[in-house]
PATIDO-864219 format. One line per 8 residues: their letters; for each residue x, y, z of N, C-alpha, C. Coordinates in steps of 0.1 Angstrom, whole numbers, plus 5000, padded with zeros to 4 digits. Atoms other than C-alpha are relative to their C-alpha. Example, Ala and Ser with C-alpha at 12.3 -4.5 7.8 and 13.67 -1.06 7.14 Angstrom:
% residues 2
as> 5009 4988 5000 5123 4955 5078 5009 5012 5000 | 4991 4989 5000 5137 4989 5071 4992 5011 5008 .
% end
This chain:
% residues 373
mttpgdhp> 4995 4990 4991 7180 1294 5525 5011 4993 5008 | 4989 5005 4993 7213 1289 5542 5000 5004 5015 | 4998 4997 4985 7221 1288 5579 5014 5005 5001 | 4986 4995 4999 7252 1306 5592 5010 4989 5000 | 4990 5009 5002 7282 1287 5582 4999 4992 4988 | 5002 5008 5013 7266 1270 5552 5004 5008 4988 | 4998 4994 5013 7276 1277 5517 4999 4990 4990 | 5003 5010 5010 7269 1262 5483 5012 4992 4997 .
agdrpatp> 4988 5009 5003 7290 1232 5473 5008 5005 4989 | 4990 4995 5009 7321 1242 5455 5003 5014 5002 | 4997 4986 4998 7320 1277 5467 5010 5002 5012 | 4991 4997 4989 7347 1291 5490 4992 5006 5012 | 5008 4993 4989 7335 1302 5525 5002 5015 4998 | 4999 4985 5001 7329 1339 5526 5009 5004 5010 | 4989 4995 4989 7356 1359 5545 4998 5016 5001 | 5000 4986 4999 7357 1394 5557 5008 5008 4990 .
rltradle> 4992 4994 5010 7368 1420 5532 5001 5014 5004 | 4998 4985 4998 7382 1454 5538 4996 5008 4989 | 5005 4991 5012 7367 1482 5518 5008 5011 4996 | 4991 4989 5001 7394 1507 5521 5011 4997 4990 | 4991 5004 5010 7409 1501 5487 5012 5011 4999 | 4989 4990 5000 7429 1535 5491 5012 4996 5009 | 4989 5003 4992 7450 1519 5518 5009 4991 4993 | 4991 5009 5006 7465 1494 5493 5010 5009 4993 .
alpsyvpg> 4990 4991 5006 7483 1524 5476 5010 5005 5011 | 4991 4993 4990 7500 1534 5509 5011 4990 5003 | 4989 5009 4995 7534 1521 5518 5000 4998 5014 | 5001 5003 4986 7538 1504 5551 5012 5008 5007 | 4990 4995 4992 7558 1521 5578 5011 4990 5001 | 4988 5010 5000 7594 1506 5576 5008 5002 5013 | 4991 4999 4989 7610 1498 5610 5014 4997 4996 | 4986 5003 5002 7647 1495 5613 5002 4985 5002 .
rspadlar> 4998 5013 4999 7659 1460 5607 5009 4996 5013 | 4993 5006 4988 7672 1438 5637 5014 4998 4998 | 4984 5003 5001 7710 1440 5641 5002 4986 5005 | 4996 5013 4997 7710 1407 5658 4997 4990 4988 | 5004 5008 5011 7692 1391 5628 5011 5001 4989 | 4989 4998 5011 7718 1407 5603 5013 4994 5005 | 4988 5004 4994 7747 1397 5626 5000 4983 4997 | 5001 5015 5001 7735 1360 5625 5001 4996 4985 .
elglpeav> 5000 5002 5015 7730 1362 5587 5014 5000 4994 | 4987 4998 5006 7765 1375 5580 5011 4993 5008 | 4990 5007 4992 7782 1354 5607 5009 5010 5008 | 4992 4989 4994 7794 1386 5624 4997 4999 5016 | 5003 4999 4985 7797 1390 5663 4988 5010 5003 | 5011 4991 4999 7774 1420 5660 4998 5008 4989 | 5002 4990 5012 7759 1445 5635 4997 5014 5007 | 5003 4987 4994 7754 1482 5639 4987 5006 4993 .
klasnevp> 5012 4995 5004 7720 1497 5636 5000 5015 5000 | 4999 4986 5002 7720 1533 5622 4988 5005 4991 | 5012 4998 5008 7684 1533 5608 4989 5006 5006 | 5013 4997 4993 7660 1543 5635 5001 5014 5008 | 4999 4986 4993 7673 1577 5649 5000 4998 5016 | 4999 5001 4985 7678 1562 5684 5013 5006 5005 | 4988 4996 4993 7704 1576 5708 5007 4989 5005 | 4993 5011 4998 7730 1552 5713 5005 4997 5015 .
ygplpgvv> 4994 5001 4986 7739 1556 5751 4993 4994 5011 | 5007 5007 4990 7714 1536 5769 4990 5007 5007 | 5010 4993 4991 7687 1545 5793 5007 5010 5010 | 4994 4989 4990 7692 1577 5815 5001 4994 5013 | 4999 5004 4986 7702 1572 5851 4987 5000 5007 | 5013 5001 4994 7673 1562 5871 4988 4994 4994 | 5011 5005 5008 7652 1550 5843 4996 4987 5002 | 5001 5014 4998 7657 1513 5847 4993 4998 5013 .
eaiaeaaa> 5006 5003 4986 7650 1514 5883 4985 5004 5001 | 5015 4996 5001 7617 1534 5877 4992 4991 4993 | 5008 5011 5007 7607 1508 5852 4997 4988 5008 | 5002 5012 4992 7612 1480 5876 4990 5002 5011 | 5009 4997 4989 7594 1496 5904 4985 5000 4994 | 5014 4999 5006 7564 1504 5880 4996 4986 4995 | 5005 5013 5004 7564 1469 5867 4994 4991 5010 | 5006 5008 4987 7555 1456 5902 4984 5002 5000 .
tahrypdm> 5015 4997 5000 7519 1471 5895 4995 4999 4986 | 5003 5003 5013 7516 1458 5860 4987 4994 4998 | 5013 5005 5000 7484 1441 5869 4988 5011 5003 | 5010 4989 4998 7467 1475 5875 5001 5009 4988 | 5001 4990 5011 7456 1501 5849 5009 5012 5004 | 4993 4988 4998 7478 1532 5845 4992 5012 5003 | 5007 4987 5000 7467 1567 5854 4995 5004 4986 | 5004 4995 5013 7446 1575 5824 5001 5014 4996 .
gvvalrdt> 4998 4987 5001 7449 1611 5830 5015 5005 4999 | 4985 4998 4999 7487 1609 5832 5003 5012 5007 | 5000 4987 4993 7484 1636 5858 5016 5004 5005 | 4987 4996 4995 7519 1634 5874 5010 5004 4989 | 4991 4997 5011 7537 1635 5841 4995 5012 4992 | 5005 4987 5005 7515 1663 5827 5004 5011 5008 | 4996 4989 4990 7521 1683 5858 5015 5003 4999 | 4987 4997 5001 7558 1678 5855 5004 5007 4988 .
laatldvd> 4997 4993 5013 7559 1687 5818 4995 5015 5001 | 5006 4986 4999 7538 1717 5826 5010 5010 5008 | 4990 4992 4992 7563 1729 5852 5013 5002 4992 | 4988 4999 5007 7593 1722 5830 4999 5009 4988 | 5002 4992 5011 7579 1740 5800 4993 5012 5002 | 5006 4989 4996 7562 1767 5819 4986 5003 4992 | 5013 4999 5006 7527 1760 5805 4990 4994 5010 | 5012 5006 4992 7493 1751 5821 5000 4985 4996 .
agriatgc> 5002 5014 5002 7488 1713 5824 4988 4998 4990 | 5012 5001 5009 7455 1718 5806 5003 5001 4986 | 4996 4998 5014 7474 1726 5774 5008 4987 4995 | 4992 5011 5002 7492 1692 5775 4992 4987 4998 | 5006 5014 5001 7481 1658 5760 5013 4991 4998 | 4988 5010 5002 7504 1627 5761 4995 4988 4992 | 5003 5012 5008 7504 1596 5740 5011 4991 4997 | 4989 5009 5004 7523 1568 5725 5009 5004 4989 .
gsvalaeh> 4992 4994 5009 7549 1589 5710 4994 5012 4992 | 5006 4988 5007 7545 1622 5690 4991 4996 4988 | 5006 5003 5012 7535 1603 5660 4984 4996 5003 | 5014 5004 4995 7504 1589 5679 4991 5012 5003 | 5008 4988 4997 7495 1624 5690 4996 5007 4987 | 5003 4994 5014 7497 1636 5654 4987 4993 4994 | 5012 5008 5004 7472 1608 5646 4988 5004 5007 | 5012 4997 4991 7449 1617 5675 4996 5014 4996 .
lvraaclp> 5003 4986 5003 7450 1654 5665 4993 5000 4985 | 5007 5000 5014 7441 1646 5628 4985 4993 5003 | 5014 5006 4999 7412 1624 5641 4991 5010 5007 | 5008 4990 4993 7400 1652 5663 4995 5011 4990 | 5001 4987 5008 7403 1679 5636 4994 4998 4986 | 5002 5003 5013 7395 1662 5603 4988 4990 4998 | 5010 5009 5006 7365 1646 5585 5005 4996 4986 | 4997 5005 5013 7367 1626 5553 4999 5011 4990 .
gdeivysw> 5001 4990 5011 7376 1649 5524 5008 5013 5005 | 4992 4988 4997 7394 1675 5545 5014 4998 4998 | 4987 5000 5005 7429 1684 5535 5010 5001 5011 | 4988 4998 4993 7463 1680 5552 5011 5003 4992 | 4988 4996 5008 7492 1698 5538 5013 4998 5007 | 4986 5002 4994 7528 1688 5544 5010 4998 4989 | 4989 5001 5009 7562 1687 5528 5004 4986 4996 | 4996 5014 5005 7575 1656 5508 5012 5001 4992 .
rsfeaypi> 4999 5010 4989 7598 1640 5515 5000 5005 5014 | 4998 4998 4984 7591 1643 5552 4996 4987 5007 | 5001 5012 4992 7581 1619 5579 4990 4990 4994 | 5008 5010 5008 7568 1587 5563 4986 4997 5006 | 5013 5004 4993 7539 1584 5589 4989 5010 4995 | 5010 4990 5003 7522 1616 5576 4989 4995 4990 | 5010 5005 5009 7505 1600 5545 4991 4988 5006 | 5007 5012 4994 7494 1569 5566 4990 5007 5009 .
iaattgat> 5010 4994 4990 7478 1591 5593 4990 5008 4993 | 5011 4994 5008 7460 1612 5566 4989 4990 4995 | 5009 5011 5007 7447 1581 5548 4990 4993 5010 | 5006 5008 4991 7436 1563 5578 4988 5007 5008 | 5011 4992 4995 7413 1592 5589 4991 5005 4988 | 5008 4996 5011 7399 1596 5554 5003 5015 4995 | 4996 4987 5004 7417 1630 5549 5007 4999 4988 | 4994 4998 5013 7432 1641 5517 5015 5006 5002 .
svrvpnta> 4986 4996 4998 7470 1644 5517 5002 5009 4988 | 4995 4991 5011 7484 1674 5498 5015 5002 5003 | 4985 5000 4999 7521 1669 5493 5006 5012 4993 | 4992 4989 5007 7543 1699 5485 5015 4996 5000 | 4986 5005 5002 7577 1689 5470 5009 5009 5008 | 4990 4994 4994 7608 1698 5490 5007 5009 4991 | 4992 4990 5009 7631 1726 5477 5011 4991 4996 | 4987 5006 5004 7663 1717 5459 5010 4997 5011 .
ghghdlaa> 4990 5002 4989 7681 1719 5492 4994 4990 5009 | 5006 5012 4990 7658 1690 5508 4993 5006 5011 | 5009 4996 4988 7638 1713 5530 4987 5004 4996 | 5015 4995 5003 7603 1727 5533 5000 5011 4991 | 5003 4987 5009 7591 1751 5505 4987 5007 5007 | 5011 4994 4993 7569 1772 5530 4992 5007 4992 | 5009 4991 5008 7558 1796 5503 4990 4991 4992 | 5008 5009 5008 7545 1767 5481 4990 4993 5010 .
maaavtdr> 5009 5006 4990 7529 1751 5513 4989 5010 5003 | 5010 4990 4997 7511 1784 5521 4990 5001 4988 | 5007 4999 5012 7499 1785 5485 4991 4989 4998 | 5008 5013 5002 7485 1750 5487 4989 4999 5010 | 5011 5000 4991 7462 1758 5516 4988 5006 4994 | 5013 4996 5005 7425 1760 5506 4990 5001 5012 | 5009 5000 4990 7393 1764 5526 4996 4987 5005 | 5002 5014 4995 7393 1726 5530 5011 4995 5008 .
trlvlvcn> 4987 5003 4991 7428 1726 5548 4996 5001 5014 | 5002 4999 4985 7424 1718 5584 5012 4999 5008 | 4987 5000 4994 7461 1711 5592 5010 5000 4990 | 4988 5000 5007 7495 1719 5580 5011 4996 5009 | 4989 5006 4992 7524 1698 5593 5013 5004 4995 | 4988 4996 5004 7557 1713 5595 5010 4992 5009 | 4991 5009 4994 7585 1689 5605 5013 5007 5002 | 4989 4991 4997 7613 1710 5621 5008 4997 5011 .
pnnptgts> 4994 5003 5011 7640 1696 5619 4993 4989 4991 | 5007 5009 5008 7628 1675 5589 5005 4986 5000 | 4996 5013 5001 7628 1638 5590 4994 4995 4987 | 4986 5005 4998 7645 1622 5570 5012 5010 4995 | 4989 4992 5007 7665 1651 5555 5008 5008 5010 | 4992 4993 4989 7677 1668 5587 4999 5016 4998 | 5002 4985 5001 7669 1703 5572 4991 5007 5009 | 5008 4993 4990 7653 1729 5592 4994 5012 4994 .
vrraelda> 5008 4987 5003 7629 1760 5589 5006 5011 5010 | 4996 4990 4991 7643 1792 5603 4990 5010 5002 | 5009 4991 4994 7627 1819 5621 4992 5009 4990 | 5006 4990 5008 7621 1845 5594 4991 4993 4990 | 5009 5008 5009 7606 1818 5570 4988 4996 5007 | 5012 5005 4993 7583 1805 5597 4991 5011 5004 | 5007 4987 4997 7573 1840 5608 4990 5005 4988 | 5008 4996 5013 7562 1848 5572 4989 4989 4997 .
fladlppt> 5009 5010 5003 7546 1814 5567 4988 5002 5010 | 5012 4999 4991 7523 1818 5598 4993 5012 4997 | 5007 4988 5004 7515 1853 5588 4990 4999 4988 | 5007 5002 5012 7502 1840 5554 4988 4992 5002 | 5009 5010 4999 7479 1814 5568 4988 5005 5007 | 5012 4996 4993 7442 1818 5578 5001 4996 5015 | 4999 5004 4987 7439 1816 5616 4990 4988 5003 | 5008 5013 4998 7414 1787 5611 5007 4988 4997 .
tlvvldea> 4992 5012 5003 7441 1765 5600 5010 4996 5010 | 4990 5005 4989 7460 1744 5626 5014 4999 4993 | 4986 5003 5004 7498 1745 5621 5005 4992 5011 | 4994 5008 4992 7514 1716 5636 5015 4999 4999 | 4985 4999 5002 7552 1720 5644 5004 4988 5007 | 4994 5012 4996 7566 1686 5647 5015 5001 5004 | 4986 4998 4996 7597 1690 5668 5006 4989 5008 | 4994 5012 4992 7608 1655 5677 5013 5000 5001 .
yrefvtda> 4984 5000 4999 7645 1664 5672 5004 5013 5005 | 4996 4986 4996 7645 1699 5688 5011 5000 5008 | 4988 5001 4991 7671 1688 5714 5013 5000 4993 | 4988 5000 5006 7696 1685 5687 5004 5013 4991 | 4999 4988 5007 7692 1719 5671 5012 5010 5006 | 4988 4991 4997 7723 1742 5672 4999 5013 4993 | 5001 4988 5008 7713 1769 5647 4991 5009 5008 | 5007 4991 4993 7701 1799 5667 4989 5005 4992 .
evpdglae> 5012 4994 5008 7678 1809 5638 4989 4989 4998 | 5010 5010 5000 7659 1777 5641 4991 5002 5013 | 5007 4995 4988 7631 1788 5664 4995 4988 5009 | 5008 5008 4991 7618 1769 5694 4986 5002 4999 | 5015 4998 5004 7582 1765 5683 4992 5004 5012 | 5008 4999 4987 7568 1762 5719 5002 5014 5005 | 4996 4987 4994 7587 1793 5732 4995 5011 4991 | 5002 4989 5008 7581 1814 5702 4985 5002 4993 .
ygdrpnvv> 5013 4999 5007 7547 1804 5687 4990 4992 5008 | 5010 5009 4994 7531 1781 5712 4988 5007 5006 | 5012 4993 4995 7507 1808 5726 4990 5004 4989 | 5009 4997 5010 7491 1813 5692 4988 4990 5000 | 5012 5008 4999 7455 1799 5690 5001 4988 4989 | 5002 5010 5011 7461 1779 5658 5014 4992 4999 | 4986 5008 5001 7498 1764 5666 4999 4989 5010 | 4998 5011 4992 7503 1730 5680 5013 4995 5000 .
vlrtlska> 4986 5004 4999 7537 1717 5691 5001 4986 5005 | 4998 5015 4996 7546 1680 5691 5015 4998 5005 | 4988 5005 4997 7575 1667 5710 5000 4984 5005 | 4999 5014 4996 7588 1632 5720 5011 4998 5011 | 4990 5004 4992 7609 1615 5746 5006 4987 4995 | 4995 5011 5006 7617 1587 5722 5015 5002 4996 | 4988 4997 5007 7648 1604 5708 5011 5004 5011 | 4991 4995 4991 7670 1626 5730 4999 4995 5014 .
wglaglri> 5003 5004 4986 7655 1613 5762 5001 4985 5001 | 4997 5014 4999 7662 1577 5753 4989 4990 5003 | 5012 5009 4997 7627 1562 5756 4993 4994 4988 | 5006 5005 5012 7622 1548 5721 4993 4987 5002 | 5007 5012 4998 7613 1514 5734 4987 5002 5009 | 5012 4998 4992 7585 1528 5757 4991 5009 4993 | 5009 4992 5008 7569 1551 5731 4992 5012 5009 | 5008 4990 4993 7559 1583 5749 5003 5015 4994 .
gylvaqpd> 4996 4987 5005 7556 1618 5736 4988 5010 5005 | 5010 4990 4994 7534 1650 5743 4998 5010 4991 | 5004 4988 5008 7516 1678 5726 4997 5012 5009 | 5005 4988 4995 7512 1714 5736 4992 5009 4991 | 5009 4992 5009 7483 1734 5723 4991 5008 5008 | 5009 4993 4992 7455 1757 5735 4991 4991 5007 | 5008 5010 4992 7433 1741 5762 4989 4992 4992 | 5010 5007 5007 7404 1733 5739 5005 4990 4991 .
iaaavrkv> 4994 5009 5010 7426 1716 5713 5006 4988 5008 | 4994 5010 4991 7445 1697 5740 4989 4991 5004 | 5011 5008 4995 7412 1685 5755 4994 4992 4990 | 5006 5008 5010 7398 1673 5722 5010 4989 4997 | 4991 5011 5003 7430 1652 5716 4999 4991 5012 | 5001 5010 4988 7428 1638 5751 4987 4991 4999 | 5013 5008 5001 7392 1628 5743 5000 4989 4991 | 4999 5010 5009 7402 1607 5713 5012 4991 5002 .
vtpfstsa> 4990 5009 4998 7433 1592 5727 4995 4985 5004 | 5004 5012 4996 7431 1555 5731 5002 4998 5016 | 4998 5002 4986 7423 1548 5768 5011 4992 5005 | 4989 5006 4993 7452 1538 5790 5013 4997 4991 | 4989 5002 5010 7476 1539 5760 5014 5005 5005 | 4987 4995 4995 7504 1557 5781 5002 4991 5012 | 4999 5010 4990 7515 1527 5802 5006 5006 5014 | 4994 4996 4987 7524 1530 5839 5016 4999 4999 .
vaqaaala> 4985 5002 5001 7559 1518 5830 5006 5012 4992 | 4996 4988 5008 7562 1546 5803 5000 5013 5009 | 5000 4989 4992 7550 1572 5827 5010 5002 5010 | 4988 5000 4990 7574 1562 5854 5013 5003 4994 | 4987 4997 5007 7602 1562 5830 5003 5014 4996 | 5000 4986 5005 7594 1596 5816 5003 5009 5011 | 4997 4992 4988 7593 1611 5851 5014 4999 5004 | 4986 5002 4997 7627 1596 5858 5009 5006 4990 .
alrqadev> 4992 4993 5011 7641 1608 5825 5000 5014 5002 | 5001 4986 4998 7629 1643 5830 5009 5006 5010 | 4991 4997 4989 7650 1645 5861 5014 5001 4995 | 4985 5001 5005 7682 1641 5839 5002 5010 4988 | 4998 4990 5011 7681 1672 5818 5015 5003 4997 | 4986 4997 5003 7718 1679 5823 5007 4988 4992 | 4993 5011 5007 7728 1643 5812 4995 5000 4985 | 5005 5000 5013 7705 1646 5782 5007 5010 4992 .
rrrcdlvi> 4993 4989 5007 7722 1679 5772 5015 4994 4997 | 4987 5006 5003 7757 1661 5776 5000 4990 4989 | 5000 5010 5011 7746 1633 5754 4996 5006 4987 | 5003 4994 5014 7730 1655 5727 5012 5007 4995 | 4987 4993 5004 7764 1674 5727 5008 4991 4992 | 4992 5011 5005 7782 1641 5720 4994 4998 4985 | 5006 5003 5014 7757 1634 5690 5003 5012 4991 | 4997 4988 5008 7761 1669 5677 5013 4999 4994 .
aerdrvte> 4987 5001 5004 7798 1666 5676 5003 4991 4989 | 5000 5010 5009 7796 1634 5658 4993 5001 4986 | 5007 4996 5013 7770 1647 5634 5009 5008 4991 | 4992 4991 5008 7793 1674 5623 5012 4992 4994 | 4989 5008 5006 7822 1650 5620 4997 4991 4988 | 5005 5009 5011 7802 1625 5599 4997 5009 4988 | 5004 4992 5012 7787 1652 5577 5013 5005 4993 | 4986 4996 5007 7823 1666 5569 5005 4989 4993 .
airkvvpd> 4993 5011 5005 7836 1632 5562 4992 4995 4986 | 5010 5004 5010 7806 1621 5540 5000 5009 4988 | 5001 4990 5010 7807 1652 5520 5010 4999 4990 | 4989 5002 5009 7840 1642 5505 4996 4991 4988 | 5005 5009 5010 7821 1615 5485 4986 5003 4995 | 5014 4994 5004 7786 1631 5485 4999 5014 5003 | 4999 4986 4996 7791 1668 5483 4986 5007 5004 | 5013 4993 4997 7754 1677 5484 4993 4995 5012 .
vpgsqanf> 5007 5004 4987 7747 1662 5518 4995 5013 5007 | 5005 4987 4995 7725 1690 5534 5004 5001 5015 | 4998 4999 4986 7733 1703 5568 4989 4994 5008 | 5010 5006 4992 7715 1685 5596 4999 5007 5013 | 5002 4996 4987 7699 1698 5627 4994 4989 5009 | 5006 5010 4994 7687 1664 5638 5012 4990 5006 | 4991 5010 4996 7706 1632 5651 5002 4991 4988 | 4998 5007 5012 7709 1619 5615 5005 5008 4989 .
vwlplgdr> 4995 4993 5012 7724 1629 5581 4992 4993 4988 | 5007 5004 5012 7707 1626 5547 5009 4999 4989 | 4992 5001 5012 7725 1613 5516 4991 5000 4987 | 5009 4998 5011 7706 1624 5485 5005 4991 4988 | 4994 5009 5011 7716 1593 5463 4992 4997 4990 | 5009 5003 5011 7685 1590 5442 4999 4985 4997 | 5001 5013 5004 7686 1558 5423 5010 4990 5007 | 4991 5008 4994 7715 1546 5441 4998 4996 5014 .
svefgkac> 5003 5001 4986 7699 1546 5475 4999 4984 5005 | 5002 5014 4996 7688 1509 5477 5013 4992 4999 | 4988 5007 5002 7720 1496 5463 5011 5004 5012 | 4992 4995 4989 7739 1517 5489 4997 4993 5013 | 5005 5006 4987 7718 1504 5517 5004 4986 5000 | 4995 5014 5000 7726 1469 5506 5014 4998 5002 | 4985 5001 4997 7763 1475 5505 5003 5002 5014 | 4997 4997 4986 7762 1489 5540 4996 4987 5008 .
eargvivr> 5004 5012 4993 7742 1458 5552 5010 4988 4999 | 4991 5012 5003 7766 1434 5536 5014 5002 5010 | 4987 4997 4992 7794 1450 5559 4995 5001 5015 | 5006 5000 4986 7770 1448 5591 4997 5013 5004 | 5005 4987 4996 7757 1484 5590 4987 5002 4995 | 5013 4999 5005 7720 1489 5588 4997 5016 4999 | 5004 4987 5002 7710 1523 5574 4985 5000 4994 | 5014 4999 5004 7675 1535 5561 5000 5005 4985 .
pfpgegvr> 5002 4995 5015 7672 1537 5522 4986 5004 4998 | 5012 4997 5005 7643 1556 5508 5001 4999 4985 | 4997 5003 5014 7641 1541 5472 4998 5011 4990 | 4999 4989 5010 7649 1566 5445 5001 5013 5005 | 4998 4986 4993 7654 1594 5469 5014 5002 5007 | 4989 4998 4992 7681 1590 5495 5001 4990 5011 | 4997 5008 4989 7695 1574 5526 5001 5008 5012 | 4999 4994 4988 7690 1584 5561 5010 4992 5010 .
vtigtpae> 4990 5008 4992 7719 1575 5586 5000 5007 5013 | 5001 4995 4986 7714 1579 5622 5015 5001 5006 | 4988 4998 4993 7744 1592 5643 5001 4990 5012 | 4998 5010 4990 7757 1564 5665 5012 5004 5009 | 4987 4997 4992 7788 1562 5688 5012 5002 4990 | 4988 4997 5009 7822 1573 5674 5004 4987 4993 | 4995 5013 5007 7831 1536 5667 4990 4996 4989 | 5010 5003 5011 7798 1530 5649 5001 5008 4989 .
ndlflsva> 4999 4992 5010 7801 1560 5629 5013 4997 4991 | 4987 5004 5007 7838 1551 5620 4997 4987 4991 | 5003 5012 5009 7825 1517 5607 4992 5005 4988 | 5008 4996 5012 7798 1534 5586 5009 5007 4989 | 4991 4994 5009 7823 1557 5571 5010 4992 4992 | 4991 5009 5007 7847 1529 5564 4994 4992 4988 | 5009 5006 5010 7818 1512 5544 4997 5010 4989 | 5006 4992 5009 7804 1542 5528 5009 5005 4990 .
epalt> 4990 4993 5009 7835 1559 5513 5003 4992 4988 | 4997 5008 5011 7845 1529 5491 4988 4996 4992 | 5012 5003 5006 7809 1522 5483 4995 5010 4990 | 5005 4989 5007 7804 1557 5469 5010 5006 4991 | 4989 4994 5008 7836 1563 5451 5002 4990 4987 .
% end
């Protein structure tokens, strides 16, 4: 008989072993590479990062000051109920605060929603390629991913997604605009899709890039479908609102669904600094609109320019463009990095390029055009 810590001579000590073999098949979430690291590697004064869908114009007015003030109480736990922020969002969105849950970005809220709704073996339907976190979220809750291929135009095939729904389907994720392709679902398509689904199936409209939409036929999911019992809308303050480094997002659903999500959210995961920054940012709606308009103008300019060498770039309603380069994707990503521009290749599929400042976009185009001709 052995005592704790003993083991037979010649044997290696026992070590904990993970039993989730299914996780080995999952790709890891890929963050954008550090531009400072690339600049040092290349011996350049700086590198440009166009890989993470960040808005390039810095924190909104008042945000840094709010962060500094909140940091003075960092030794205290934050408001776990996020009451002030939820109340402000409720007033801004004209919904009851009981319908709102907040979390560490919209991706965390998607994870919490799946945790609240799904048991092992339940199904989650989503388009593919879409947001790379979706299969990770499904697997970590034991749910089964049902991936429906994108259309030839790189968008959601809603008819096929509706056909994929079974009595085991608990959620359908609709990323609108879609990350990473920038394509969008229009009103008539979404109306028909929602009409086709059973009322017991939750439809999650992931609208992380809603502020960049200019097509009037792409519906505001909250305004047009938010009152439906089986529709949940996800939004984030990481993108247009410039709080990517603080990770804060929100969900709007029916009160019972929002309450269930709040029940499974990691306690105190919305920090006091993030809450203060979000409140300050939400007071800057006019500046956010101005900045989004700058991004949109550059998005249209970059799209027009890059289509001269990649004609099938789809129209984007987000703050990035998608280059469907297939097997050339990784090679193109390396060519860009060699010139100090970081983009986001998806091997064998395409490359996502975030819209930066005019100077950053000019540098990208100067690299991309010779690399693709």
